[in-house]
DRENGULUM-678425 format. One record per residue (C-alpha): x, y, z; residue in one letter. Coordinates in steps of 0.05 Angstrom, whole numbers, padded with zeros to 5 digits, always signed. Example, Ala and Ser with C-alpha at 12.3 -4.5 7.8 and 13.67 -1.06 7.14 Angstrom:
2
+00246-00090+00156A+00273-00021+00143S
This chain:
727
+00000-00001+00004M+00021+00068-00012T+00054+00114+00043T+00004+00166+00038I-00063+00142+00071T-00132+00168+00069A-00156+00211+00125E-00235+00213+00155P-00278+00258+00120T-00267+00333+00152P-00309+00356+00213T-00347+00419+00207T-00290+00440+00250A-00239+00431+00200D-00280+00436+00132S-00255+00502+00111T-00194+00522+00068G-00128+00489+00062A-00144+00437+00112D-00207+00416+00076T-00162+00413+00011T-00110+00375+00038L-00159+00318+00069A-00194+00312+00000R-00123+00307-00034A-00102+00256+00014R-00168+00211+00001Q-00149+00226-00072A-00082+00201-00072V-00102+00136-00034T-00160+00127-00083R-00119+00142-00145G-00056+00098-00126A-00107+00040-00117D-00136+00049-00185A-00073+00055-00218L-00042-00008-00183W-00110-00034-00211A-00097-00024-00284K-00031-00057-00280Q-00019-00116-00336R-00014-00175-00295Q-00019-00226-00352D+00037-00259-00386D+00013-00238-00454E-00020-00180-00492T-00035-00154-00563W-00007-00196-00613G+00003-00254-00574G+00077-00247-00552A+00100-00262-00477K+00110-00193-00448R+00115-00205-00373G+00075-00177-00313P+00082-00120-00270D+00082-00071-00315H+00027-00020-00346W+00010-00008-00422C-00053+00020-00439A-00082+00039-00512E-00048+00089-00545L-00100+00120-00589E-00087+00161-00655G-00141+00190-00708D-00173+00154-00761S-00115+00149-00811I-00089+00089-00774L-00156+00053-00794S-00156+00082-00858S-00084+00071-00880E-00089-00003-00854Y-00145-00013-00899L-00114+00019-00964L-00052-00025-00954M-00087-00086-00960K-00117-00066-01028W-00051-00044-01047I-00026-00118-01023L-00087-00146-01055G-00112-00172-00988Q-00176-00134-00987E-00219-00199-00986T-00184-00234-00931D-00227-00221-00874D-00284-00179-00898P-00322-00177-00828A-00256-00150-00795M-00247-00098-00851Y-00322-00080-00844E-00315-00067-00773R-00251-00026-00784I-00289+00020-00833C-00344+00022-00773N-00291+00062-00734H-00281+00108-00786M-00358+00117-00789R-00358+00127-00713L-00302+00179-00723T-00335+00223-00776Q-00356+00288-00746R-00423+00323-00752D-00390+00369-00805D-00384+00307-00849A-00299+00309-00836T-00245+00272-00802W-00194+00307-00758G-00131+00301-00722Q-00162+00307-00651Y-00224+00319-00621P-00240+00395-00635E-00189+00406-00692S-00207+00436-00756G-00216+00382-00817P-00157+00344-00833D-00154+00338-00914L-00110+00278-00917S-00156+00241-00867A-00214+00259-00903C-00195+00231-00972V-00170+00163-00939K-00228+00152-00899A-00274+00170-00958Y-00236+00123-01001F-00238+00068-00955C-00310+00072-00949L-00326+00070-01021K-00279+00019-01031L-00316-00021-00982H-00383-00011-01006G-00409+00055-00975D-00454+00088-01036D-00417+00145-01056P-00494+00178-01064N-00506+00169-00986A-00515+00232-00943P-00454+00218-00899H-00409+00209-00968M-00431+00265-01007M-00427+00314-00953R-00353+00283-00939A-00344+00293-01010R-00370+00364-01015D-00320+00385-00951A-00260+00350-00989I-00275+00394-01053L-00283+00456-01004N-00219+00444-00978L-00186+00445-01043G-00195+00368-01064G-00151+00305-01061A-00098+00341-01096E-00083+00381-01037R-00066+00320-00988I+00000+00305-00959N+00056+00268-00990T+00050+00208-00946F-00025+00211-00969S-00011+00215-01037T+00039+00153-01033F-00025+00110-01023Y-00069+00145-01081L-00009+00129-01130A-00004+00055-01109C-00075+00041-01129L-00073+00088-01187G-00104+00151-01168Q-00047+00194-01181V+00010+00188-01221S+00076+00179-01182W+00096+00243-01214D+00052+00269-01164A+00087+00238-01105C+00154+00269-01085P+00221+00232-01117A+00253+00187-01064I+00316+00161-01088P+00341+00101-01058P+00409+00126-01075E+00403+00166-01002I+00424+00090-00976A+00493+00101-01016L+00506+00169-00995L+00566+00187-00951P+00567+00213-00887R+00597+00283-00904W+00540+00293-00956F+00492+00345-00930P+00430+00299-00936F+00447+00229-00901H+00407+00177-00860M+00447+00193-00799D+00428+00264-00802K+00352+00248-00804V+00300+00233-00744A+00303+00159-00728A+00229+00155-00745W+00245+00186-00815T+00305+00136-00829R+00251+00076-00822T+00203+00110-00867M+00236+00137-00925I+00277+00077-00943L+00209+00036-00958P+00181+00100-00992L+00247+00099-01038A+00239+00029-01061I+00170+00046-01082C+00191+00113-01105S+00237+00076-01151A+00199+00010-01169L+00128+00051-01173R+00079-00007-01159P+00007+00008-01179V-00053-00041-01163R-00113-00009-01208T-00179-00011-01172V-00244-00019-01209P-00264+00048-01245A-00331+00050-01202E-00291+00050-01141L-00241+00106-01163A-00244+00172-01133I-00248+00217-01193D-00298+00262-01157E-00252+00282-01106L-00210+00322-01149F-00217+00395-01168V-00172+00391-01224D-00159+00327-01257Q-00094+00358-01288R-00066+00353-01217N-00069+00283-01210R-00005+00282-01253T+00038+00332-01218R+00066+00353-01147L+00023+00391-01104N+00078+00439-01076Q+00089+00506-01109D+00153+00545-01127F+00160+00600-01070D+00157+00665-01110R+00181+00704-01050D+00247+00672-01049E+00261+00646-01112P+00334+00625-01090I+00313+00580-01030G+00317+00512-01006W+00237+00500-01025T+00251+00518-01102N+00324+00483-01101T+00286+00425-01074F+00231+00428-01122L+00285+00430-01181V+00319+00369-01157V+00255+00334-01153D+00238+00347-01226R+00306+00327-01249A+00303+00265-01208L+00229+00250-01244K+00269+00264-01315M+00319+00220-01299V+00281+00162-01272Q+00233+00164-01345K+00308+00169-01384A+00326+00099-01360G+00361+00107-01295W+00308+00053-01262A+00352+00007-01302K+00419+00028-01285S+00467-00015-01243A+00476+00046-01186L+00399+00039-01180R+00402-00030-01172K+00458-00022-01121K+00418+00024-01081A+00360-00021-01082L+00396-00079-01056R+00430-00034-01000E+00359-00003-00986S+00333-00071-00973E+00396-00095-00933R+00390-00036-00885W+00319-00055-00873I+00321-00126-00870L+00377-00112-00808E+00333-00064-00774R+00274-00119-00776M+00312-00179-00742R+00255-00208-00701P+00305-00214-00644E+00322-00135-00645T+00251-00106-00656T+00177-00121-00663E+00165-00087-00732G+00204-00034-00769L+00220+00021-00716G+00168-00011-00678A+00118+00041-00708I+00058+00037-00753F+00078+00080-00813P+00142+00038-00835P+00116-00022-00812M+00060-00012-00870V+00108+00019-00915Y+00153-00040-00916V+00097-00092-00936Q+00087-00050-00994I+00160-00035-01016A+00181-00112-01004F+00118-00139-01046Q+00147-00083-01100A+00213-00123-01091L+00180-00191-01108G+00173-00220-01033Y+00118-00272-01029K+00065-00261-00975R+00090-00339-00952S+00159-00307-00945H+00179-00309-00865P+00200-00234-00863V+00135-00219-00892I+00092-00271-00845V+00132-00233-00787E+00114-00163-00810A+00040-00175-00820E+00039-00204-00749R+00069-00149-00712Q+00032-00097-00749L-00030-00139-00737D-00013-00139-00661A-00038-00066-00656F-00109-00081-00671I-00160-00069-00625I-00218-00112-00624D-00284-00071-00592H-00342-00108-00600P-00408-00088-00575H-00487-00104-00582D-00502-00044-00623D-00479-00049-00690A-00465+00019-00698K-00415+00011-00643L-00387-00051-00655D-00318-00036-00684H-00248-00052-00692V-00191+00003-00689R-00114+00006-00689L-00061+00041-00645Q+00005+00068-00679P+00049+00028-00631C+00057-00001-00556F+00079+00047-00498S+00095+00004-00443P+00162+00023-00423V+00134+00100-00426W+00072+00078-00387D+00109+00038-00335T+00161+00095-00327G+00107+00146-00311I+00062+00103-00268A+00125+00083-00226L+00147+00154-00218Y+00076+00172-00198A+00075+00121-00147L+00140+00134-00114T+00114+00204-00105E+00058+00169-00058T+00121+00140-00024G+00119+00071-00055A+00192+00038-00053T+00228-00024-00079A+00243-00037-00009A+00171-00030+00023G+00129-00055-00028D+00147-00118-00067E+00096-00095-00121R+00145-00032-00135A+00206-00079-00135A+00174-00121-00192R+00163-00066-00233V+00235-00044-00220C+00251-00114-00243D+00207-00108-00309W+00241-00044-00326L+00311-00070-00310L+00290-00131-00361N+00272-00079-00412K+00343-00048-00421Q+00368-00046-00494V+00434-00077-00504T+00443-00068-00571L+00485-00014-00602T+00436+00019-00652G+00443+00075-00703D+00455+00122-00648W+00528+00109-00635V+00542+00136-00703R+00526+00208-00679N+00568+00208-00618L+00635+00243-00601E+00688+00191-00624P+00709+00185-00550E+00641+00167-00534D+00626+00111-00587R+00651+00055-00546A+00598+00059-00496I+00562-00012-00486R+00494-00010-00461L+00479-00059-00406G+00551-00047-00386H+00576+00027-00371E+00510+00054-00403G+00441+00038-00401A+00379+00062-00448A+00306+00043-00454W+00261+00042-00517A+00185+00070-00517F+00162+00004-00541E+00166-00075-00518Y+00224-00082-00565H+00257-00034-00598N+00329-00043-00587D+00352-00005-00660W+00321+00059-00626Y+00325+00074-00549P+00307+00145-00536D+00329+00197-00492N+00260+00212-00461D+00245+00144-00438D+00312+00129-00410T+00308+00195-00363A+00240+00177-00341K+00257+00103-00322V+00323+00125-00293A+00294+00178-00243M+00236+00127-00226S+00285+00072-00211L+00328+00113-00169F+00269+00145-00132R+00242+00068-00118A+00310+00045-00095G+00328-00027-00077D+00313-00082-00042R+00351-00091+00019P+00418-00117+00001G+00410-00096-00079E+00438-00040-00113T+00413-00064-00183R+00362-00003-00196N+00407+00055-00176R+00461+00024-00215D+00426+00022-00275A+00399+00095-00266A+00470+00116-00257M+00485+00080-00320K+00435+00110-00353A+00463+00175-00335M+00531+00162-00376R+00492+00148-00435W+00450+00212-00433L+00506+00256-00424I+00534+00223-00487A+00472+00239-00521M+00477+00315-00506Q+00476+00358-00570N+00525+00414-00583E+00470+00466-00561D+00458+00442-00497G+00398+00404-00504G+00376+00338-00520W+00330+00305-00582A+00290+00247-00571A+00328+00194-00610F+00396+00219-00630D+00454+00262-00621R+00442+00318-00674T+00435+00385-00696K+00379+00429-00722D+00390+00429-00798R+00322+00475-00814A+00335+00470-00884W+00312+00397-00884M+00246+00413-00875E+00238+00439-00940A+00248+00378-00974V+00182+00358-01011P+00174+00294-00977F+00181+00327-00907A+00110+00353-00893D+00102+00309-00837H+00134+00364-00798N+00184+00323-00769A+00244+00309-00814M+00292+00316-00762Q+00297+00308-00687D+00331+00373-00662P+00335+00392-00582S+00270+00412-00549C+00262+00443-00483P+00215+00392-00457D+00265+00330-00459I+00322+00372-00436T+00280+00400-00376G+00264+00324-00362R+00335+00296-00364I+00360+00357-00316V+00307+00334-00269E+00331+00257-00277S+00406+00275-00270M+00389+00319-00207I+00350+00262-00182I+00400+00210-00189C+00450+00251-00156G+00492+00289-00211I+00507+00356-00179P+00476+00423-00212A+00546+00444-00224S+00566+00393-00270H+00579+00419-00345P+00525+00382-00377A+00472+00411-00328I+00499+00479-00334E+00499+00476-00415R+00422+00445-00409A+00400+00501-00362L+00428+00554-00417R+00395+00519-00473Y+00331+00522-00435I+00340+00592-00416L+00349+00615-00487S+00290+00576-00513H+00242+00613-00470Q+00187+00647-00509D+00171+00720-00496D+00107+00699-00460S+00145+00662-00404G+00124+00596-00433A+00159+00539-00466W+00135+00498-00532I+00121+00428-00519G+00146+00380-00574R+00122+00311-00544W+00061+00336-00504G+00005+00390-00510V+00035+00439-00517N+00057+00500-00475W+00036+00476-00414L+00076+00407-00422Y+00135+00446-00446G+00125+00492-00393T+00117+00442-00336W+00183+00400-00364Q+00223+00462-00370A+00210+00489-00300L+00221+00421-00272G+00297+00425-00302G+00311+00492-00275L+00275+00479-00201A+00310+00413-00185H+00374+00445-00204A+00360+00497-00152G+00331+00550-00185G+00275+00591-00148H+00231+00654-00171P+00260+00691-00109S+00325+00692-00130G+00362+00753-00177D+00397+00711-00227D+00374+00693-00302A+00344+00632-00277V+00304+00665-00220A+00280+00713-00277H+00262+00662-00326A+00217+00626-00268M+00179+00694-00247R+00163+00702-00322K+00140+00630-00327A+00099+00636-00263E+00057+00696-00289A+00045+00660-00352W+00021+00602-00309V-00026+00637-00265R-00059+00669-00325S-00074+00609-00360T-00110+00579-00298Q-00187+00565-00325N-00239+00597-00279P-00259+00524-00257D-00190+00514-00222G-00162+00470-00278G-00119+00479-00334F-00126+00460-00412G-00091+00479-00480E-00120+00455-00543T-00072+00428-00594A-00097+00486-00643D-00042+00525-00603S+00009+00489-00644Y-00027+00528-00705I-00038+00591-00668D+00005+00615-00617P-00047+00661-00591A-00081+00604-00565L-00022+00574-00518K-00046+00560-00453G-00122+00557-00473Q-00166+00503-00475G-00223+00460-00432E-00194+00440-00368S-00174+00366-00371T-00143+00317-00319A-00068+00305-00353S-00057+00383-00369Q-00089+00403-00294T-00036+00364-00272S+00020+00393-00310W-00002+00463-00291G-00008+00446-00218L+00067+00415-00221M+00089+00481-00247C+00053+00519-00194L+00088+00472-00140L+00156+00491-00172F+00140+00563-00164L+00100+00575-00100T+00078+00550-00034D+00032+00490-00030A-00020+00531+00006D-00025+00585-00052D-00093+00590-00071P-00087+00581-00145Q-00053+00513-00122V-00109+00494-00079E-00161+00507-00136R-00125+00464-00181A-00118+00406-00126V-00199+00420-00116E-00213+00414-00194W-00172+00346-00189L-00200+00322-00133C-00276+00339-00152A-00265+00302-00224H-00237+00233-00194Q-00284+00182-00215L-00336+00157-00155A-00349+00097-00196E-00327+00057-00254D-00339+00087-00319K-00366+00046-00375A-00356+00061-00450P-00402+00109-00481Y-00423+00134-00417E-00408+00202-00376P-00364+00201-00317A-00390+00208-00245R-00342+00246-00203S-00339+00247-00125H-00376+00313-00128G-00340+00350-00067F-00370+00414-00052P-00356+00458-00109G-00341+00403-00152G-00386+00382-00208A-00430+00324-00201K-00420+00296-00266A-00366+00299-00314V-00384+00285-00384T-00331+00243-00421A-00351+00284-00488W-00389+00345-00507T-00432+00367-00566D-00374+00401-00598K-00332+00335-00595Q-00359+00287-00646S-00305+00237-00629A-00332+00173-00593I-00308+00155-00527D-00297+00083-00516W-00259+00075-00460V-00274+00048-00396E-00244+00073-00333D-00239+00049-00260R-00266+00085-00200A-00209+00130-00176G-00179+00150-00236G-00199+00208-00283W-00237+00214-00349A-00207+00255-00408E-00232+00256-00479H-00186+00304-00507L-00113+00290-00535F-00057+00318-00499T+00001+00274-00530G+00038+00299-00592T+00064+00255-00647G+00082+00303-00703F+00062+00372-00686P+00006+00395-00737K+00005+00332-00766V-00011+00273-00712F-00031+00272-00643Y-00047+00222-00586L-00087+00204-00529R-00041+00162-00479Y-00098+00131-00441H-00058+00130-00378L-00039+00200-00376Y-00103+00222-00335R-00087+00169-00286H-00017+00175-00269S-00001+00255-00273F-00063+00269-00226P-00035+00220-00180L+00041+00249-00183A+00011+00317-00176A-00033+00306-00113L+00022+00265-00081A+00070+00322-00088R+00022+00369-00068Y+00009+00331-00002V+00083+00322+00008K+00098+00397+00004Q+00040+00414+00053R+00072+00363+00098A+00141+00392+00089T+00114+00467+00097S+00075+00447+00159A
């Protein structure tokens, strides 16, 4: 059980002010910890049937409709659309469920329509029998045309249309497989792009070179979605007339030249054949089952590689393809329902067990759980230790020469996001796991957990960028010109430093005993200070958005000894951040921020209150002010009032505890949010319909189904501890 225990319901004598808030928070922590432990995975296997082991957390990682539509389009490209008609129809039902009131599809609840998502969903529904003259299809078609037509979708969506003969391959950016042969000194090299981009562009490069087309029957085509039929044969990116000699125009000229060379017979050249072989070899090396569960262990490359390898001549019976199918299908989530309209199948983009478990353990250690005092926590630590990455992956190539001898599992330690993704451990997971292990401590007579945490510090220091910050997967530089590459419209061609990861790593280092005077921390603090927005906030790369970035940046500054009462640069930055955080608290006491703030900075810190974002806002305040501050107490009250009083069934509103001043019922969605909430939640947790996780800003967002449980627990437990300390 947790250290912080429930107190009796306050009596009349102490039912006012801070004492009442503290009592409620104590009760909420106890209930929240029990609910979080109850959500732990204790079965020995999970999605896909692979052995995972008990004693960890892995909740659904929810994306938008493109996961469903791209999966079905892949099946049509591969000629597998009749394999499982019943399941494919239920996937189509997921797209019907997520179609909004205006007949469009979006990236997250309350987002504007996403043209690429709309076109792919419409195409899938038409392929699977929806009448294009049905009201929902006619309205979707009108919306698509009003948004510019199918010719304006992003390049990663155009790829699917080209494979199904709806546009020419000339409408797709040329991705020459020769990039696999480029030397490291060349400006564009695989080592210089983001890890996720590496795994995506080589399968796409194979397709770009071989140009596979599986033509669908004419009656299933989507001619009606194009405003100008001529646009089906040309790239949808225009020359920049304001900057004629710039990167955008340079790459568009290169794209045209590559296509001309392709048509001139280059496709049959010896160098092209060599490039295809090297691309295939690179991919196969990173698909070995003993090192990963799928290429990159994420949805997009796991789809692209099946199409690319079919184009290379691989049969479906080939062991590589059999394994690729199994790994991708493990992302399928079956949601049966008696109501045929709600019965559906959906997909998630990857698994998040290490991330979910690291955050959950961190929250539970905030309540006082330790490996020495709670065998459940000790077993969680064991599970995390068993998930250490030991492979020397792509990351080593970007290290300084003196660091390239680091061997994970020996003098270094690192973790990946997923169950098994040894090629790509990441800094964020490594920092979170390390600080959680260190805080949990060890069983009596052992030092394994803290030893692993300290080894992680060695690896993280080697991964620090020259600018003092940390990126997600590599030691790298910010090469802004790469974002002008025609196939870079996923808005994440590269992986530069970001304030949120940098702040978390500083926090992790301090927790693990690295002194604030360490050069790596001093450089990191300079990076954080230099990236503060004029508003006082920091942007969030991996969470929505300025609230997330500010929480992480302040965590680094505060753990390194910063305090707003000082007179140095750190104190000034913290005071500026404090003014911003205070200004963003909603009238109901909570915090929230729409993902639209990535598009319109004027929306930073603005949005409907959510459990996870209220927790981030509360933790910001706890870094900046006393625990009995009125704004702190209002945020605590919001979390207490919105804690679930009973289990929430799918498609039903949540019931809160209804403390005085709190809402009696918390709806899981509102009229303006047309996405369906199919989540079941336990009493003691929190409900949260909005997406607060970021994949690719402006392109792809996520709802982590454990964020609304772990972060409120951590924030409330921290509040209780700080109240106890101040008392």
